[in-house]
N, C-alpha and C positions, 0 to 999 in steps of 0.2 A: 382270538384276539390276545389272550394271555401270552401265547407263545411268541407273538410278533412284537410285544412291547420292548424287549431288549434290543431288537434290531432298530426299532423306531428311535429309541433313546440314543443308540449309537449314532444314528444318522443325524439327529438333532445336535448332538455334541460335536460331530464333525463339521456341521454347518456353522455352528457357533465359533469353532476354532478358526474358521476362515473369514469371519467378519472383520472388517477393518479395525473396529474399536478393540475387540478382544485380541486380535493378532498383533496389533502394533502399539498398544498402550499399556503401561503399568500405572495403575492409579493407587495412590497411597494417601492416607489421611494427613500425615505430618512428614515433612522432608526438611533436613538441615544441610545446606551447602556450607562446608567448613573451610576456613582459611582461604577464602577467595578474594580476589581484587574486584571490588564493585566499581563499575565505570559510572562516574557522574557525568552524564552527557552535557548537561547545562554548563558545568564548569570546565569540562574537558580534562578531567583528572581522574586518576584511579585511587580508590580507597583500599589499601592492602590489608590483608589479614583480618577479614571480616567473616562473620557467620550470618547467613541469611536463612531465616526459618519460614517455611511455607506450611500453612495448615488449611486444608480445603482449597478454596480458590483464591486465598489471600496471602500476601506477605504479612506475617505477624510481627517480625522483628528483624532489624538490621543492626548488628553491633560487633564489637571487637571479638576476635576469635578466642580470646581468653575466657569469654563467657561460657557457662555450662550449656552443653547440648541438651535440649528437652528430652526427658525420659520417653523412650518408645519411638522416637523419631528415626526415620530412615536417614542414613548419612551418605552424602556424596562429597567426595574430596574435591576441594577447589584449589588445592595447592598448585601454583603455577598457572592457574586458569583465571579467566576474566568473565564477569557476569554483566550482561547488558540487558536493557529492556527488550522485549520482543519487537522484532522489526515489522514495519508496515510497507506493503507495496500499494501505493496510492493510485495506481491506474492499471487494472487488469481487465481481461476479457475472457476469463476461463472459469467463471463461476459454475458453469454447467458440466465441468470436466473433473470428476472426483480424483482421477490420477494426478492431474495438474495441481489440484488443491493440496494433495498429499505431498507433492514435490515442494510447494511453497512452504508448507509446515516443516518439512525436513531441512529446509534452508534457513530456518530460524524466523520465518515470517508468520507471526501470530495474528496479524490483522491485514485486511486488504479492502480496497474500494473497487467494486466492479462497476465499470463505466457504461455498460450496455448489454442488454440481454432480454430474453423472453421473461416477462415479469413473473409468470407462474413458476417457471423453472428456477430463476434466481432466488425468488422468495422461498421456495421449497428447499433449496439448497441451504439458504441461510438458516431456516428452521432446523434442518437435520444436523447441521454443525452445532447449533446452539443446544440441541437436545442431547448431543453426544452420539448420534447415530452415524456420523460421518466425520472422518479426520480431515481437518482443514483449518485455516485461519478464520477468526471471526470476520464476518462479511458485512459491509455496508453496500447497499445496492441501489441502482437508479432505475432498473427496468429498462425499457426501450429509450433510445435517444430520440429527441424531438428535432426534426430537420424540416427544411422547406423544400418545395419543388425546385428542381426536377429530381430530387432524391426519390428512390423507390422504397415503398413500404414493405416491411417484413416483420418477423417476430421481434427483431431487435431495433427496428426503426419505425416510428410513427411520423408520417408526413403531415405537417401542420400548415394550412393555407391561410387561415384567418385568425384574428384575435379570439373569436368565439371558439374555434377549435382548440386554440391554445389553452384557454381557461378550462375547457372541458377535459382536455388531456391531463392537465396538472391535477384537477380535482379527482380524476379517475385513479391516477397513480398514487396520489396522497391517500386516497381511500383504501388502496390495496396495501399500503404500508411501506412504500419505498422510503429510503433515507434521504434522497436528494433527487433533483431533476437534472438530467443531462441535456444541454443544448448543443446542437451540431450545426452543420453548414446550411446555407441558403435560406435561413429564416429572414423574412422581411423585418424592417424596423418595427412595424406594428405588432407582428406576431411575437417577436423577441420581447418587446416591452410587455405584452400581455402575459407571456410566460413568467417574466420576472415579477410582475405585479401579483399574479396568481400564486406563485411560489411563496412570496413574502406573506400573502394573506393566509396561506396554509401553515406558515411557520417552518418551511423547509428550505434549505439552500438550493441554489442552482449553480451549475459548474459545467465546464466543457470547452467547446470551440468558440470562436468569434466569427459570426457570419460576415460575409463580404459587404453586407448592408449596414454594419455597425462597426465603429472603430474600436480598437482596444481601450482607448480612453473612455469612450461612452460606455462600454461594457463594465469597466471598473467603476465609473461614476454611478451606474444603475445598480450595482451591487453584486455582480457575478463573483462568487466566492473564490473560485480558482479558474485559471486559464491553463489549458493543457497544451503540450507540445510547444511549438514556436508560434502558436496562435496569438500570443501576446504581442507579436510584432505587427505593424501595419502590413497589409498584403504586398505593397511594393518592396518591402524590406526582405521578402523571401529571396530576392536577387542576391543578398549577402551570402547565400549558400551555393551560389552558382560558380563553379570553378572557372568559367569563362568570363566572369564579370570584369569589366574594365573601368566602370564608373560606379560611384555610390549614388543610389536613387535619392531624390529629394525626400527629406524627412527621415532619412536612415543614417545620418551622420551621428557621431558620438554625442554631440550636444543635444540633438533631438531625442536620441534614445535615453540619455541621462534624464531628460525632462519626463519622459514616459515612465521611467522607473520611479521617479519621485512621486508621480501620480499613484502608482501601485502601492507604494509605501504609505502614502497619506490615506488612501482608501482602505488599506488592509486587504488588498487583493493578493492572493497567493499564486505562485507559479509552479507548475509541475512539468518540467521540460521534456521528460521521457527521451532524453537525447540518445540513449543507447539503441533505441528502436530504429533510428535512422541508419544505423550500420546495416540493417537488413532491408529497410524500405528504399534506401538510396545509396547503395554501395559505391557507385561511381563518384558520388559527391561527398563521401564520408570524410575524407581528409579535410576538405574545405569546411564542412559542417563542424567538425571538431575544433578547427582553428577559430571559426566565428563564434562558437559557443564559449571559448575561453575569453574572448573580448566581451561578450554579453555578460558572462559571469562576474567579471570585474565590476560592471555597472550594477548588477543585481546586489552583489555583496556591499559595494560602496554606498548604496542607498538604503540598505537594510530591508530589502524586499524579502519576504518570507517564502521559502521554497519547500516543496514536497518531493520525495523520491518515489517515482513511479516508472513503470517499464513498458506499458502498452502491451503486455504479454498476451498472446493469442495463439490459436492453433496455426494461423498463418506464419507468425514469427517463429514458432517452434519448427515448422516445416522447413524454415530457412536457416535453422541452426541456433535459435535462441532457446535456452533451456529454462522452463519455469522455475522460479526460485533463484537460480544462479544469475538470471538477468538482473535481479535487484542488486546483487553484489557487484556486477559490472557497472551498474548505474552509480553506485556509491564511489567506485573507483574513478568514474568519469567526473564526478563532482570534484574529487581531489585533484585530478588532472587539470581541471579548469580553474583551480586556485582556491577552492574551499579547503578548510582544514579537515582532518579526519573527524574531529568532534563535530564540526558543522555538518558534514555529510551524515554522520550518525543521527544528529538532531533532525535532519530532514526525513528520517525513516523511523523515528521514535517519539521524542517529545514534540516535534513539529506536528505530525499527524494527530497526536493526542490533543494538542491545543486547537488545531483546525477543526476537529470533530467535536469539541466541547467535552472531551473525556479526560482532561488533564488531572482530574482528581481520582482517576481510576487506573489509567494505563500510561505508558510512556516513560516511567521512571521507577527506580527501585527504592521504595520507601515503605515503611510499615503502613498497612491499611490499603495499599495499592493491590490491584488484581495481579495474581501470580502468572503473568505473561512474561517470562524471562528466558534468556538464552545463555548457556554456558559455553564459552569459547576456549579453545586450547592455546590461544595466543592473543596478544594485545592489539585491539583495533585502533587505539589511539596512536600507536607507533607506526602501524601499517594497516590501512583500511582494508586491504585484501584479506586480513585475518578474520573478517566477519564470515568468511567461508568456512572457517575451522570450527564448525558446530559440533559440540560434544553431547550436549543435552538440551532438550527443549521442554519447558514446563508451560502449559497453557490451561488455565482455568481448571486446576485440580488434576490434570492429567500429565503424567511424566512420560516423556519419550526419551528412552535411553539409546545407546548406540545400536542395539539390536532393533529396536522399534524404528529408529531413523533409517536404518538400512532397508527394512521392509517397505517403508514408505517410498524410498528412492527406487525400489524395484517393482512397484506396482505396475501392472500391465494395463494398457488401454482397454 
């Protein structure tokens, strides 16, 4: 046994050097980013020549670069660079894929909302990320989506047929510790209402699709917190995305849709369009979808409806060319293409998610006392939103990912 200990120790050291956390992260107690432009997303302005001090998992100070750097702090040059809050992808389906989660983090995404998955798997992944065992964004998870018949049940879908089943499902998921309830297609009015009532009773939000048996106005009035994709439109209005359409369906004209947006704004219903996903789901309709989205965006902005940036990223989308992490940058560019300003697009991926999730006192902005989920960019995203791609450094909850660490995350194998 004595002779074998050195070999065992060497093996253990080798294994440790290959672990995602050790191989890809440098953790330091105190970090100062000096002479950086801090992006104030709310105001849409940059604050130049600032020092930002991070100690542990918190931002401890944000001040002029003339201020003295704390003794013993590691220094990162921010000259010519721009510091933004960590990005959020508010609609993913990759929580069970460590490689994809690493790609999200490497793209500057420090938070994500997983919209459907096996509850045991996604909750375990959430735990591993939180404990530091796995590299990835902080996760909020729904577990399985709740759908009505004729949907087929699997690990990511529970089929709900009655109000009693609805109440039981919500109670089960709440007991397991999910962050919200995902509603999907084909739910009857009664089961949808039972899900909503049960979720409210448990103090957790519900979000997702709008069943064909419920109108978007009804979903908003009942309290659905966010509506995903283009599910916020009446079903008849899906014809707006048909390249062969010759007439506008009843209830889908600009006046009717403007009234719908006013309802969302009044009720505080958030929209998460995930428009970029349709490039892969419906490539033949993509030009028409993109054009229609521009018209919808004008109504959304004009009525002050709050939006989230999400991608619907999944293994299916990746197999068709959508890259985890990069798809969020594409989504932000599509926001701007549709008429949002770069600052508004950034808000939908930073301060917006923080507000939506009730975490505005912790994440979403760069202020003293906030969580140190921040991203250093090599170019100004307020000038050109595509500069969000130019990620130089990511700091997430006391862990520093420098260029070498980010490269390793990008090169993780399936």
